[in-house]
N, C-alpha and C positions, 0 to 999 in steps of 0.2 A: 630383423625385427619381430616383434610378435605379434601374430593379423588380426589380434584380439584388440589392437588398439586402438584400430577405427572401426571396431566395433558398434554402430549407436546404439545395440543394446547393452553395456558395457556400465550405464549410469543406472545402474540398480536400484528399483523403489523400493525392493522391499528389504534388503540387508545391508548395513555399514560393516563390510570383512575389510578383517588387514591386506593390504596390497604388494605383493611382495615385490621381490627390485625387479623380479625379470619384465616387470609389468614396464618400466620404465625404458625410453627407447633408448640404449648402451651402445645405438652406433654412432649417433653424433654428439648427441650431449643429452644430458639427465631433463628430466619436462614433465610436466603433468601425465598422467595416467587415462586422463579425460581427453578426446580431438576437440569437447566445445571450449573446453580452457587452454589449451594450445592455441586452437587457433585464435586467444584473444588476450591473452594473461602475459606478458615478458616473466621470461624465465632467468633473467639477470638482473643484479641491483647492484647500483652505487653506495653502499654504507655512508661515503663522505657526501651525498647529495644533502643542500640544506631543503629542511621543510620547514621549521619553525619561523620562519624568517616576520620580520614586521611587514613588508610587503605585501606579506601573503596575508594576515590579520587584517591590514589595511584594509586589501581588494575584498578580501571573505565576509568581513565584518560591514564595510559598507554597504556591499550588494544582498546580504543573506538581510539585515533588519529594514534596507529602504522597499526589499523583495515583501516581506514580512506586513511591513504596514500598508503595501498596496495590495496584498492578497487579504487583508482584514477587512478591510473599506469592502473588496470588489465579493466578499464574503455576504455581505448584507445586500447586495445590488444584482436583479434580472433583468436582462442579460447582463455577464461580467466574464471577462477574461480571467487568466489564471497565470502569473509566472515562475512556472514549473525551472525545476532545478535544473533543465536540461541549457532550457536559457543562459542559465546566470553562468553554467559552465561554459556557454559558448559567447558570451559577453564578457566573460573573467580574463578567457586569452588573448585578445588582444591589449587588454589594458595589462595585462602583465607582462607581456614582450614590450608596451611600452614603458613601462617602469623601469625594467630591466633597461633600456637603451639610452631614459633622459634621467635616471638621478643618479647623485654621481658614484665612483668605482671608489670605494674610502673605506677605509678601519676607524671606529671611532672608539674614544678612551673612557667612559667613563668613572673617574676617580669616584670609589666608595668611600662613605667615612668609618675612621677607623681611632683606637683608643692609642694615646703616647706610650710608649712604655716604660716614659719618666713616671706617671701621672698611678702606675701599677706597682703596690709597694710589695717590698719581698715579706714583711712582717704580716702579710696576710694569709690564711690558711692554706692548705696545698691543692683542696678541692678546688675552693674561689679561684686561686691562680690559675689551673687548668681550665674553668671555663672562659676567664677574659682573657689569655695568652691569644689565641685565636683572631681577637678581635683588636690586636695590637699589631697583624702583619699587614701591609699595604697590599691591598688589591682593585683593581680598574675593570669593569665590566666592558668588555668586548662585543660592538655590535656594530655591522653595517647596512647601508640602506640596500644595496645594490650587494649583493655576495655572487652573482652571477646570471647566468640566461633564467629566462623564465620557467621554473623545471616540472616535471612531472606528480612530482610531490606535493610542492605548494598548488598546483591546479587540481591536485584531489582533496585535498585537504579544506579547499573553498566549498568542490560540490558536495563533500563530507557535510560541512556548516549550510549549504544551502536545503541539502534532506531532511537533517533534524531540525530548520528553523524559517523555512519559508513557509508551509502552509498556515493556518487560522489553526487553533488549537480547538478542541474538540470542546472542552471544557466550558466554552465561551458561549455555548447554546442552550447551556444548560442555565448560565448567568443572565444570559439575555429574556428567557421566555421564561425563568422567574421574575426579573423585572417587568417585560412587559405585557406578559400574559398573566401573570399572578399576583403580579404588583405586590412584592415582597423583594426589597430594596433594602441590599446587605452594602452597599457601594464597592470604592478600589480595589482597596485594601482584602475583602472576603476574595475577589476576582481574580486576584496575583495570587494570594495563596494557595487559593485550588487550582490554578492555573499551574503553577509551577509544582505544585503538587502530581499530579495526572501528567503531566510531560515526562518527569526525571524519577519519577520512581520505578517507570518500566527502563532508565539508564542502568540502575543498578542492576535488577534484573537480568538485562542482557549482559551486561559481563560477569556474571556469574555462571553464563550459558558457554561463554569460549570454548571449551574443551569438547564441545558436544557439537557444537554449532560453525564454529568458527574454522579451529586448528586440522578435522580431520578434512582427506584429500575430496572425499565423497559428496561434502557438505557443496557443491558447487555453486548456490546461490543466480539463477540466468540473468535477473537484472543485472548484476555485475558484469555481466561478460560484456554489455550490449557499452556501459558506460566504459570498462577500460580497452575496446576497441577504439571508442570516441577518441579517448585521453591519447592512448597508443599512434592512434593516427595523425592527432593533432601534433604530437612531439616529437613523432621520428618518421625518417624517410625511409621506404622501403626501394631494395633495390627491383632492378628493370628483369622480373620472373618472366616474363611470356606471357605471364596471366591479364588478358586484356576485360574488357568491362563487361563483355560478352557472354553468360556459360559455352557455350556453343566453341567458343574462340581460346576458351582456355585451355592449350594442348601444351603451353607453356614452350612453345615455340615459335610465337612471332613477340609481338611488339608490345611492351606488357603495359599498366595503369597503376601508378600509386596509389594506395586504399585516400591519401588526403585527396588527391583530384577525383577519384568514384566518389566521395561522402560528397567534395562540392558539387557534381553534377548531379549527384541525385535529392542532394537536398534544395538546390535550386531548382528542379523537374519539379519535385514536391511542393514548392512553395507554389508555383504558378498553376497545376494541375489542380490542387485543391482548391481553388477559388473556383472552380467550376460546381462540384458539389457543395463548395460552402458556400457560394452567394449566387453563382450567376447561374448556374443550373442545380437546382437543391434535387432534382427528380433524380440525379445521379446517386443520389445517397441514401434517398429515402428510394429504392430501385426494387419496389415492390410490381413487377411488368404483368405479373396475373393477375394482383388487384387492380389496376388498371382497365383490364379488359373485361372484368369482371366485378365493378365497384359493390353491386346490391347484394351479392352472393356472401353471406354472412361465414360460410364454413370456409370458403376458400379463402377470404380476406382471414380469415381465424388463424386458418394453418401457413398461409402465404404470406401475411403481411410483415412490416418491420416496425408499428409502433406497439400496436397490441395483438402481434402475432406469433407464429415461431415461425418466422424464418425461412422456410423449406425452399424459398426462392432462391437463398444462397446468395445471389450476386447483390453486390454495391461497390461504388466508386469509391466510397470517403473511406480514407484511412483513418481516421478517427474512429468511423464506425470498427473497422476490419479487427483495432488496436484499444476498442472499450476496457475489455479485460485483460489484457497487457497483449504484447507484441507475440504474433506467431512466427517469428523469425528466433525469438528469444527462448522459447519453453521447448524441452526437451521432445523431441516428437513420443517417444512412450509416454509422457506425461498426458500430450496433445489427443492422445489416441485413448486414454482414459477419460481425460475431460468430456469427448467429444462422444465415450459410450456413456457416461453418467446424462450427457443433455440428451441422448436419444432413448434410452432406455425411461427416464422421467420425465422428460418434455415435449419428447415426441409420440412417444405410446402410451407410458402412463398419465397425464395428463389429459391429453382429448378421451381416452377412454372414463376418467372419473368426471370430466366436464361433460359431454354427451350422454353420460349416462345420468346427467343431476345429482350426483351425489353431493353432498352439503348444501343442497342449492346452487350446485357453482353456475350453473348453464342460466338463470338471469341475471348474470355479472359478464362483465367484460373477464374476454381468456385472460388476459395478463394487465394488469395497472399497478399502482405503485401506493393506491390510497382503501382504505377499509369501505365499505358499503352498509347505507342501514338498509330496509325490507322496503323501498320504496325504489331501492335502484337510485338512488345518489349517493354522492359522496357523503360519508356519513360525517354528521355535522356535533362534534363534541361538547358545544357551547352552550346545547338543548339540554345535557344532561349535565350540566355543569349552574349550581348559586350563584347569586352574585358574589359571594365571598370565596368561589373557586372548589368550592367542596362537591361531592359528588351528590348528588339529587338522585336517589333512589325511584322516587314515584314519577321525577320526570323518565327516566331509563324504562319504565316499564309500560309507560304510554307513548314513549316511541320506538324504537325498536332495539334488538339486537344487533351485533355489529358481524358485518357476513364477509370473508375474505374472497376475492378472485381467485380464480383456480391457479394462477403460478404462484401466489403467495400461499396459500393454502401447502402447495407441495415445499415451497422453501419452507416453512415449517415443521413439516414432515420429513424432511431432509436433516434440518438441524437438530428434530430429538433423538435421530437416528446418529448424527453424528456424536454429538456429545459423547456419548457410551464409543462407540466403534472406537472414534481416534485414541481413547483411552488404552479398549486393552489390546489394541490393533499395535500400538507403543510399547506395549508392555511386553507383547508374544515377540517382536521383528525385534527389537531393538533395547531388552530387558538386558541383555548381557552385556550392549554396551554401554548402558548407564550406569549398571554397578562398577564395571570398570572405570566411569568416568567419576564415578565419587568414592573413589578409592585413588584415584592419582594416576589411576592406571592407564597406559597410552592408548586411547581407544583405536588407533589406528598407523599404521605405519606413517611415517612423516612423508611428505612428495616435498620436493623442490623450493615451492614456497615455502612451506613451514621451516626448513630447512634453513633457507635465508633470512628467514625475521629471526633465529637464532643471535644475529649479530646484535640486536637491541634487546634491551632490558624488557622483557613484562611488565604490565598494570598487574599489583600486587590485586588479589581476590581480597581482601581486606579494604580497599579501596571503594571496591562496587558495594558490597554488602556496607557498609556505610551509609550510602550514598543511596541505596535502599530503605535504610531504617531512619536515614534522617528528613527523606520528604515521604516517608510514609507517615513519620510523626508531623510532618507540616497537615498531613493530611485529617489528622487527629484534633491538630489545633484547629483547623475550618470550619468540621463540625461542633465540635466543642465550643469554641470561643464565639460563634454564630451560633441563631438559633435555627438551624436547619432539619430536625428531625429527624437526623441520622445517628442510630447510637455505634458507638465504637463498633462491635460485635457485629453490627453487618459492616460496618468501613472492613474487619478484618477479613471477614465474605469476601467480599468487595475484589480484597489484593488477592486472597487464595484461588481466586477463580486463574489468573493470567500463569500466577505460579503454578497450577495443575495443565494448562494449557501449553504454558509456552515452548517446551519442549517438542510436545507432536506438533503444534503449528509450527515449528521453527523447522523441523524435518521435513513436514511434506511443504515448506515453503522455499527451502533452498534446495530440493531439487525439481520444483516446479517449478515456481515462481505461484504462487494459488496458496494466499493465508488463509487461518481460522478466523473467523468473526465471531465475538460473543456479543454481538447485538442482544440476540434473540433469549441467550442466558441471561442477559445482565439486565434485564426488562421483566422478565416473568419472575426471578428468582425476588427482585424486592419486591414486586406486584402483589407475589404469596406473603409475603414475610412482614411488610409495610404497605398494608394496603389502605388504601385512601389516603396516601400520601405523594402528590405528585413531584414533590421536590427531591425529598430523601430518593426517589424512585431517579430521578435524573442522576443527581449527584452520584449513586451508588452505580450507575450506567457508564456518566463520563469516566471514574476511575477507574472502572473494571476493564472495558473496553480499551482506552485511551492507555491502560497502562499496556498491556498485552501487544495493541498497535506501535506502542513508542518501542518496546522490548524489541520486537521483531525490526524495526524500522533499524533500531539502533546495530544491532546484531548485524543485518546487511550491510551496513557501513564501515564493522568491526571487518567483514570478511574483503571489503574494496580496499581497505587500508592494506590489510592481508595481502591482497593480489599485488597493492602496487608496491610493496615494501616499504609503507610508511611506519616509524616507531612507533609500537603501541601506546604509547604515554599519549606522545602527540595527537593522536588518534582520541584517546581519552579528553583531553583540554578542550579540544576543538569542540567538540559534542557537549561539553558540558558548558562550556564558556557561553558559544550562541546558542543553545538552547534557554539558559538562564537570562542572559541580554534581549534574547527574543521573545519572551514572556512581559517583559515590562515594558515593550514598546507594540504590543497584540493588544494588553489590556489597558495602554495608554488612548491608544489608537479608536479603540471601542468606547472608550470612557470619552474623549474629547466628540464623537461622533454622536453618542446618545443626549449628548448633553446641548447639543448646538443644531441638531436637524430637527425643524419639526416634521412632525405627522412620521416619523420614520416608523416601520413596518406596519405600517397603512398601506392596503391595496390600492391609493391612488395617489401614492408621494411623487412629487412632482421629478425626483430624480433617480425614482426606480427602485428606491431603498426599501424593497419591499420583502426582504428578509427572508430568501424562499427555502432555506435552511433552517431558519429558528420554527418556521410555521408546521416544518413534518417534526422536527423533535418537541412544536407544543402537543400535537396530537397522537404522539406514542408517546408522551408523558400521559395525556390526558385517559387515553386507551389503558394502558396499562398501570399506571400511577392508579387511577380512579377507579377506570371501572373493572380492571381486576383481571389476574386471568384466570380465577375460579372463574369467572360467567364464561369465558372465552372456552375451557380446554375442562373444567372441572367436574364434577357426574351431572349427568342430565344436559351439557350443553352439546351444541351439535359438534364442535371439533372433539370433543374425549376422547374418540378414538386413536386420534395422533399419537396420543401418550403412549399408547404400547409399542411404539416406534423404540422409545428409549431401551425396552428390553432385548427386539429384533434388533439394535445398534451392539447391542452389549456382546451377542452370539454370532455375530454376521461376520468378522476377521476368522473365528476357530476352523470351519472347515477347509478355507484356504491353506492355513497356516498349517493344519495336520496334513492335506494332501501333497501338500510342498517338501513337506520332513520324511512322509513316506515316500513321496516321489521324485526328489530334490530335480532333476532336469525336467520335468514337466512344463509346459507350457504356463501353468497356473503358479511358480514361482513369481513370474512377473507381475502380478494382479496387484495393486494394492487397496483396498475398500475404502479408506479414508479419502484419498484421491478420487475415485469415482463419486462418491458423495459429495465432498466439499466442492468439486471445481467446478460445478454451478452454481454455487453460495451467490454470484452476481445476478440473481434475475430473482427479482426484483431489485432494481431499476433497469438490469440489462436485459435487453428482450432476444428472439429466436437469432436475429441476424448476428448478433455481435457473437456468438458461438459457430453458428454453419460457417460464415466467412471468414473467421477467425481459422476455423480446422480446413477450410480450401488452401487460404494462402500456404499454414504450417504445410499440406501434404505437399506442396510445392515446393518449396525454399526445403522444409526440412527432411524429408523424405527422398522426393524425387530428382532434385538437383543435387541433395547430399549425396543421394548412393549414383547417380550418374555420371557426377564431377566433385568428387569431394577439394579438388584443390581448389578450385574455382569457389568453394560453399567456405575453407576456412577462410580464406583473403577475404571475402567481399560480404558475408551474409551478414554479420555484426554490424559490419559498416551500412550495410544496406537498414538495418533495422533502427542505428540510432540517426542515420540520413532522414528517413522518413518524419519520425518523430520531430525532429528539429525543424525542416521543411512545415509540416504543417503545423506546429505548434508558432511558427513565426510569421505565416498566413493567414492562424486564425485571430493570431493579435494586431498585427494590420486590416484584415475586413473588420473586426472592433472597431476599432480609435480612427480608421479612416473613412470606413464605409458605413458603420452602424452609429456610432455612438455622436456623431456631430449634429444639433439641431437634429435630432428626430432621426436620421438615417437616410440613405436613399435604396428606398426598399424597387425591387424590379419587379415585375406585374403582368407575367404571363406564363404561357401553358406550360413550360418547365419548370415552374418554382410552385405551380398549382393544381396540376394533374394529382397528386395523390392526398389532395385536402377532402376530396369527394368522395371517399371509400369506407368499408366500412369499417375499415385496418382502421385507418386517421380517427375516425368518431368513436372510435371503442364499441358497436354496436354490439350487445349482449347476444348470446343463440336465441332465446327465449323470451317474451316479454317477462314483465312484471302483470300478475293478477291484479284485478279491481283490486284498491286497499291494502294492497303491500303482500309481501309475502306473508302468509297463516303463522304463526310460532309453533315449534313443532312441541 
């Protein structure tokens, strides 16, 4: 066996190179060259296993449409739970088993209509007879309500439906804000057309990227490994290999434990444990013990704090905090090192240096916050710069205040500008040959076992996806032309060009690290510059551009999941398309029903707490970038104008690393991926330091230490542990909300363990420097 098979560094962040046959384990049977994939994905397939069954459609559509209705409702509430796909995966398993038990095992034959041959005259032209003759044959449609046991292919198709359809659509934010904050009423059909266009343009784009992002073995997609492990755990029994629940006992000589039993134990344990940081002892979640000892020391709270600090205390006992940016048991170790290196460099070194030197007036505001501020140290009140008709009031803006960013927010924009060019240049340098071969339809790399097994099924033709892309882009054109949105068609073309440019760079990063690129900032600045003073155009441009890339990435991820589980590609295509389309009708319908019948919705004192928190943030962004505009933020003479030079820096940043690794191919430099370093910290804000420091600490334990010390235990249980921790925590969150917080105002526990962190400078977001009398002077 090639010893490099188990090398954790084999998943190269830089290159996509053909994998020669010797990389496969030829002693036992052919398998993936990557240990992460071998540990979680089956290398066998049964082509006769049914997938597109009636019970799959029944279970999948029922659960997905119900969950998307609930999530659309919860989207307008604060606080609110979310019905996440992994919950539907768990719920669908017993339902599928139950249906397999109770439904009749019988085949039904439905006779199809046909034309009697006696009605076909032989005097007809031959070409008409050739068309009609097939319609004279007697045919029957055969189906079964119960084709056998509930299987993994049916199950994964239900999960794929949940992934694409369960969440509320991003475009609803633009619709709600236009109606509630700008009093622009377009009605149900505009909302439906816009939602369908934003959700499904990315669907077509995703399919066109399969040869780059799905078929190559090096495109691992770490999130899918967790899902595959859970699916295999539920549908397959392990033999007793002697590997037990403890890493220390994994010698392979004692009595072992199955993955399924391990999953149940960890799920139940995490369910009950989360009751502590999630409800009974909330200080375990906000475990800023250094800040408790010095609650009034501002620098200490800013460096070690959790809510508005940099998280140098590292410790938290809340899995939802640890996995906020993704499970640390899922992301490869090399990627975790890249992400944490970027976090340390940009947020533990550069951000404090800028902040405590009061660059850009940062020290007068909280170190980390989600909102922009005014010169008086208050959250920026965009209503003060709006006229009654919601247009921008230049005089009021001059009399009020420029817009100031907190330190972490300013760093986010700086990194976004750098990444915008860095990722394009990096992709061209490192993956240019791969892209060229792919466009020429030359095989990008040698097929692994999973790609070989997928040859048993007919592929989806590219023209299916291309047609989908064109149809739903045309639908977006209909939305902006039929209704007066103020968005010219050329702007819509530009909005779709952005995700077309970034889908492959983003996909490469996402497939190898689990961290995708977000176009949010670019998709606000570009329309704000080209269409100033038009917040609706800014919102539509942003919704279409951001959601197209997000959906394209999500669809590609699910295509890879179907690839791993050996689902026929055309089944995946149909499931994704049908679920997304039907969900759009439900989502827009639920939104219309709520807003037509709920009094005072989106107001702070709404009795049912339907205060629309996400829409408030979207409104602020639309006013800042659509009305105030990026020219006042980043134009010449503005305080943040120097950040634009980061665009130039980003274009040159990958070049030295590329030249060095070409000159010295065995140097450690070949492992460096500059886009991953820049993009890994893109979740700040709203993420804070603790979400990165604790994430890396847990990742070190599982992805480096346990994997290095006991690879057998890691291979068997690592991804099972990740899915079990997610499952138990999500179920506990839902239980806490519905059983303890929602009924009659909730049951609140007031004691030291739930209040000690409230009186710290970290929790109160205390700035380092006070605001001068009369506010910060305009520079």
